[in-house]
VOROGU-763010 format. One record per residue: x, y, z of N, C-alpha, C, O in turn. Coordinates in steps of 0.2 Angstrom, whole numbers, padded with zeros to 4 digits, always signed. Layout:
residues N
XYZXYZXYZXYZ...
//
This chain:
residues 184
+0751+0458+0599+0749+0454+0593+0745+0458+0588+0746+0458+0582+0739+0461+0591+0735+0465+0586+0738+0471+0583+0737+0472+0577+0743+0474+0587+0747+0480+0584+0751+0477+0578+0752+0481+0573+0754+0471+0579+0758+0468+0573+0754+0467+0567+0756+0468+0562+0748+0464+0568+0744+0462+0563+0742+0469+0559+0742+0469+0553+0740+0474+0563+0738+0480+0560+0744+0483+0556+0743+0486+0551+0750+0484+0559+0755+0486+0556+0757+0483+0549+0759+0486+0544+0757+0476+0550+0758+0472+0544+0753+0473+0538+0755+0474+0532+0747+0474+0540+0741+0475+0535+0742+0482+0532+0742+0483+0526+0744+0487+0536+0745+0494+0534+0751+0494+0529+0751+0497+0524+0757+0491+0531+0763+0490+0526+0761+0487+0520+0763+0489+0514+0757+0482+0520+0755+0478+0514+0751+0483+0509+0752+0483+0503+0746+0487+0512+0742+0491+0509+0747+0497+0505+0746+0498+0499+0751+0499+0509+0756+0504+0506+0760+0502+0501+0761+0505+0495+0763+0496+0501+0767+0492+0496+0763+0491+0490+0765+0492+0484+0756+0489+0491+0752+0488+0485+0750+0494+0482+0750+0494+0475+0749+0499+0485+0748+0506+0482+0754+0508+0478+0753+0511+0473+0760+0507+0481+0766+0510+0478+0767+0506+0471+0769+0508+0466+0766+0499+0472+0767+0495+0466+0762+0497+0461+0763+0497+0455+0756+0498+0463+0750+0500+0458+0752+0506+0454+0751+0506+0448+0755+0511+0458+0757+0517+0454+0762+0515+0449+0762+0518+0443+0767+0511+0450+0772+0509+0446+0770+0505+0440+0773+0505+0435+0765+0501+0441+0763+0496+0436+0756+0498+0432+0753+0495+0428+0753+0504+0434+0747+0507+0430+0741+0504+0433+0736+0504+0429+0741+0501+0439+0735+0498+0442+0731+0503+0446+0734+0508+0449+0725+0502+0447+0721+0507+0451+0717+0503+0456+0713+0505+0460+0718+0496+0457+0714+0492+0461+0718+0487+0465+0717+0481+0464+0723+0489+0470+0726+0483+0474+0722+0480+0478+0717+0484+0481+0723+0474+0480+0718+0470+0485+0723+0467+0490+0728+0464+0488+0721+0469+0496+0725+0466+0502+0720+0462+0506+0715+0464+0508+0722+0455+0508+0717+0451+0511+0721+0448+0517+0726+0446+0517+0718+0449+0523+0722+0447+0529+0720+0439+0530+0714+0437+0528+0725+0435+0532+0724+0428+0532+0722+0426+0539+0721+0420+0541+0722+0431+0544+0720+0429+0551+0726+0427+0555+0725+0427+0561+0732+0426+0553+0738+0424+0557+0743+0429+0557+0749+0428+0558+0741+0436+0555+0746+0441+0555+0749+0442+0548+0752+0447+0546+0748+0437+0543+0751+0438+0536+0745+0441+0532+0739+0441+0534+0747+0443+0526+0742+0445+0521+0744+0443+0514+0750+0441+0513+0739+0443+0510+0740+0442+0503+0740+0449+0499+0734+0452+0500+0744+0451+0495+0744+0457+0491+0744+0455+0484+0749+0452+0482+0739+0457+0480+0739+0457+0473+0738+0463+0470+0735+0468+0473+0742+0464+0464+0741+0470+0461+0740+0469+0453+0744+0465+0451+0735+0472+0450+0734+0471+0443+0740+0475+0440+0740+0481+0441+0743+0472+0435+0749+0475+0432+0747+0479+0426+0751+0483+0424+0741+0479+0424+0738+0483+0419+0740+0479+0412+0746+0478+0410+0735+0478+0408+0737+0474+0402+0738+0479+0396+0740+0477+0391+0738+0486+0397+0739+0491+0392+0746+0492+0391+0748+0497+0387+0751+0489+0394+0758+0490+0393+0761+0486+0387+0767+0486+0387+0757+0482+0384+0760+0478+0379+0763+0472+0381+0767+0469+0378+0762+0470+0388+0766+0464+0391+0764+0458+0387+0758+0457+0385+0769+0453+0387+0767+0447+0384+0770+0442+0389+0775+0444+0393+0769+0435+0388+0772+0430+0393+0767+0428+0398+0761+0430+0397+0769+0424+0403+0765+0421+0408+0762+0426+0412+0766+0431+0414+0756+0426+0414+0753+0431+0419+0757+0430+0426+0759+0424+0427+0757+0435+0430+0760+0435+0436+0755+0433+0441+0749+0434+0440+0757+0429+0446+0752+0427+0452+0755+0430+0458+0761+0431+0459+0751+0431+0463+0753+0434+0469+0755+0429+0474+0753+0423+0474+0760+0431+0479+0763+0427+0484+0759+0428+0490+0757+0434+0491+0759+0424+0495+0756+0425+0501+0762+0426+0506+0767+0422+0506+0761+0430+0511+0766+0431+0516+0765+0438+0519+0762+0442+0516+0768+0439+0525+0768+0446+0528+0775+0447+0531+0778+0443+0534+0777+0453+0531+0783+0455+0534+0783+0455+0542+0778+0457+0544+0788+0454+0545+0789+0455+0552+0796+0458+0553+0800+0458+0548+0797+0460+0559+0804+0463+0560+0809+0458+0560+0815+0461+0558+0808+0452+0560+0814+0447+0560+0814+0442+0555+0817+0437+0555+0810+0443+0550+0809+0439+0544+0810+0443+0537+0809+0449+0537+0811+0439+0532+0811+0442+0526+0804+0445+0524+0799+0443+0526+0805+0451+0520+0799+0454+0518+0794+0451+0513+0797+0447+0510+0788+0452+0513+0783+0450+0508+0785+0453+0502+0787+0459+0502+0784+0450+0496+0785+0453+0490+0779+0454+0486+0775+0449+0485+0777+0460+0485+0771+0462+0481+0772+0460+0474+0776+0463+0470+0768+0455+0471+0768+0453+0464+0763+0455+0460+0757+0455+0462+0764+0458+0454+0759+0460+0450+0755+0455+0448+0758+0449+0446+0748+0455+0447+0744+0450+0444+0742+0452+0437+0741+0458+0435+0742+0447+0433+0741+0448+0426+0747+0449+0421+0752+0446+0423+0746+0452+0416+0752+0452+0411+0758+0456+0415+0757+0461+0417+0764+0453+0415+0770+0456+0418+0772+0462+0414+0771+0463+0408+0775+0467+0418+0777+0473+0414+0783+0471+0410+0787+0466+0411+0784+0475+0404+0789+0473+0399+0795+0478+0400+0800+0477+0397+0794+0483+0405+0800+0487+0406+0802+0486+0414+0797+0484+0418+0808+0488+0415+0810+0488+0422+0806+0492+0427+0805+0498+0425+0804+0489+0432+0800+0493+0438+0805+0494+0444+0807+0489+0446+0807+0500+0446+0811+0501+0451+0808+0506+0456+0807+0512+0454+0806+0504+0462+0801+0508+0466+0804+0507+0473+0804+0502+0476+0806+0513+0476+0808+0513+0483+0802+0512+0487+0796+0515+0487+0802+0507+0492+0797+0505+0497+0799+0509+0503+0794+0511+0507+0805+0510+0504+0808+0514+0510+0814+0517+0508+0819+0514+0505+0814+0524+0509+0820+0527+0506+0825+0527+0512+0824+0529+0518+0832+0525+0510+0837+0525+0515+0840+0532+0517+0838+0536+0513+0844+0532+0522+0848+0538+0523+0855+0538+0523+0859+0543+0524+0858+0532+0521+0865+0531+0520+0868+0533+0513+0864+0536+0509+0874+0530+0512+0877+0532+0505+0873+0529+0500+0870+0523+0501+0873+0532+0494+0869+0529+0488+0874+0524+0484+0880+0525+0483+0870+0519+0481+0874+0514+0477+0875+0518+0470+0871+0522+0468+0880+0516+0467+0882+0518+0460+0884+0513+0456+0887+0508+0458+0882+0513+0449+0884+0508+0445+0892+0507+0445+0895+0512+0445+0894+0501+0445+0901+0500+0446+0903+0499+0453+0909+0496+0454+0899+0501+0458+0901+0500+0465+0899+0494+0468+0896+0490+0464+0901+0492+0474+0899+0486+0477+0894+0487+0482+0894+0492+0486+0889+0483+0482+0883+0483+0487+0883+0477+0491+0884+0471+0489+0880+0478+0497+0879+0472+0502+0871+0473+0503+0869+0478+0505+0867+0467+0501+0860+0467+0502+0857+0461+0505+0861+0456+0505+0851+0462+0507+0847+0456+0509+0842+0456+0503+0839+0462+0501+0839+0451+0500+0834+0451+0495+0830+0445+0495+0832+0440+0498+0824+0446+0492+0819+0440+0491+0818+0440+0484+0816+0446+0481+0818+0435+0481+0816+0434+0473+0810+0430+0473+0810+0424+0475+0805+0432+0469+0799+0428+0468+0798+0428+0460+0799+0433+0457+0796+0422+0458+0795+0421+0451+0788+0424+0450+0783+0422+0453+0787+0428+0445+0781+0432+0444+0776+0427+0442+0770+0427+0444+0777+0422+0438+0772+0417+0435+0769+0412+0440+0764+0410+0439+0773+0411+0445+0771+0406+0451+0769+0410+0457+0765+0407+0461+0772+0416+0458+0771+0419+0465+0775+0416+0470+0774+0417+0476+0779+0411+0469+0783+0408+0474+0790+0411+0475+0793+0413+0470+0793+0411+0481+0799+0413+0482+0804+0408+0479+0804+0402+0480+0809+0410+0475+0814+0406+0472+0821+0406+0475+0824+0401+0476+0822+0412+0478+0829+0413+0481+0828+0418+0487+0823+0423+0486+0832+0418+0492+0832+0423+0497+0838+0423+0501+0840+0417+0503+0841+0428+0502+0847+0429+0506+0846+0429+0513+0850+0428+0517+0839+0430+0515+0837+0430+0522+0838+0423+0525+0839+0423+0532+0839+0418+0522+0840+0411+0525+0847+0410+0525+0849+0405+0528+0851+0414+0523+0859+0413+0523+0862+0419+0526+0860+0422+0531+0867+0422+0522+0870+0428+0524+0868+0433+0518+0866+0432+0513+0869+0440+0520+0868+0445+0515+0873+0444+0509+0878+0441+0509+0870+0446+0503+0874+0445+0497+0878+0451+0495+0875+0457+0496+0884+0451+0493+0888+0456+0491+0890+0455+0484+0892+0450+0482+0889+0460+0480+0891+0460+0473+0892+0467+0470+0891+0472+0473+0895+0467+0464+0897+0473+0461+0892+0475+0455+0890+0470+0451+0890+0481+0455+0884+0483+0450+0888+0484+0443+0888+0490+0441+0889+0479+0440+0893+0479+0434+0889+0474+0429+0888+0468+0431+0888+0476+0423+0885+0471+0418+0890+0465+0417+0896+0466+0417+0887+0459+0418+0890+0453+0417+0892+0450+0424+0892+0444+0425+0892+0454+0429+0893+0452+0436+0886+0450+0439+0886+0446+0443+0881+0455+0438+0875+0454+0440+0870+0455+0434+0872+0457+0429+0864+0453+0435+0859+0453+0430+0858+0461+0429+0858+0465+0433+0856+0462+0422+0855+0469+0420+0850+0473+0424+0851+0479+0426+0845+0469+0426+0840+0473+0431+0842+0475+0437+0840+0481+0439+0847+0472+0440+0850+0475+0446+0855+0481+0444+0855+0486+0448+0859+0480+0439+0864+0485+0437+0860+0491+0436+0863+0497+0437+0854+0491+0433+0850+0497+0431+0846+0499+0437+0844+0505+0437+0843+0494+0441+0838+0496+0446+0840+0498+0453+0836+0501+0456+0847+0496+0454+0849+0498+0461+0853+0505+0462+0852+0508+0467+0856+0507+0457+0860+0513+0458+0855+0519+0460+0849+0519+0457+0857+0523+0464+0853+0528+0467+0850+0526+0474+0848+0531+0477+0849+0520+0475+0846+0518+0481+0851+0519+0487+0857+0518+0486+0848+0521+0492+0853+0523+0498+0853+0517+0503+0848+0514+0504+0858+0517+0507+0859+0511+0512+0854+0513+0517+0852+0518+0519+0851+0507+0519+0845+0507+0524+0838+0507+0521+0833+0507+0524+0838+0508+0514+0832+0508+0510+0830+0501+0508+0834+0496+0508+0824+0501+0506+0821+0495+0503+0818+0496+0496+0814+0501+0495+0819+0492+0491+0817+0494+0484+0814+0488+0481+0816+0482+0482+0808+0489+0477+0805+0484+0473+0808+0484+0466+0808+0489+0463+0810+0478+0464+0812+0478+0457+0808+0473+0453+0808+0467+0456+0804+0475+0448+0801+0470+0444+0805+0470+0437+0805+0475+0433+0808+0464+0436+0813+0464+0430+0810+0459+0425+0809+0453+0426+0810+0462+0419+0807+0458+0413+0813+0453+0411+0819+0454+0413+0811+0448+0408+0816+0442+0406+0822+0445+0402+0828+0443+0404+0822+0450+0398+0827+0453+0394+0833+0456+0399+0838+0456+0397+0831+0458+0405+0835+0461+0410+0837+0456+0415+0840+0458+0420+0834+0450+0415+0835+0445+0420+0839+0439+0417+0845+0440+0415+0836+0433+0417+0840+0427+0415+0838+0425+0408+0840+0420+0405+0833+0429+0404+0831+0428+0398+0829+0421+0396+0826+0417+0400+0830+0419+0390+0827+0412+0387+0831+0406+0390+0828+0401+0390+0837+0407+0393+0840+0402+0396+0838+0400+0403+0839+0394+0405+0835+0405+0406+0833+0404+0413+0839+0402+0418+0845+0404+0416+0838+0399+0423+0843+0398+0428+0840+0392+0433+0834+0392+0433+0844+0389+0436+0842+0383+0441+0836+0386+0445+0838+0391+0449+0830+0383+0445+0825+0386+0449+0821+0392+0446+0816+0393+0448+0823+0394+0440+0820+0400+0437+0819+0398+0430+0823+0396+0426+0812+0398+0428+0810+0396+0421+0813+0401+0416+0814+0407+0417+0814+0398+0410+0816+0403+0404+0810+0408+0403+0804+0407+0404+0812+0414+0402+0808+0420+0401+0804+0422+0407+0798+0424+0406+0806+0421+0412+0803+0422+0419+0804+0430+0420+0809+0432+0420+0798+0433+0422+0799+0440+0425+0801+0439+0433+0797+0435+0436+0806+0443+0435+0808+0442+0442+0806+0448+0446+0806+0454+0444+0803+0446+0452+0801+0451+0457+0805+0451+0463+0805+0446+0466+0809+0456+0464+0814+0457+0470+0811+0462+0475+0809+0467+0473+0812+0461+0481+0812+0466+0486+0820+0466+0489+0822+0461+0491+0823+0471+0488+0830+0472+0490+0831+0477+0496+0828+0483+0495+0834+0475+0501+0836+0479+0507+0843+0481+0506+0848+0476+0506+0845+0487+0505+0852+0489+0504+0855+0490+0511+0853+0495+0515+0860+0486+0513+0863+0486+0519+0869+0491+0519+0870+0495+0524+0873+0490+0514+0879+0495+0514+0882+0496+0506+0880+0491+0502+0885+0501+0505+0889+0502+0499+0896+0503+0501+0898+0505+0506+0900+0500+0496+0907+0500+0497+0912+0498+0492+0918+0498+0493
//
């Protein structure tokens, strides 16, 4: 049990550091909740001209049999797509126009709450084509290798925009952790 807590905390620290590098932060904070979970917050940096609702952090910790925690930037959300490998896969690489099968968790940046997760159902399969998926996925997933895990922070213009979607507010910044299962 102690080893799992330590491994979870170490993973949370590494994810926070990786996100901090992508979002211009120098001060990630990870706090253990005592039950093996952790809270990860990352300052997204106000210097990128970001506008909109500030991001809030989600609570949760990854385990081998559950969906991963999603590191959410805190403060003004990034205005450009953030695509950051958390784990580099060793399989075939995804390409624009190709089909991918993934597990994913989506968190609303403004609330820090999980909005959607394929982990509670079956893996999602879709084609990386404009119009079939949101632009943030079409631009952010190509190059990712099967077996990998990627963080995507998607501004509204590359997500659901001003119209939003059921459960997703208009002009919401989307934060995904995507595990690429296969390409085909």
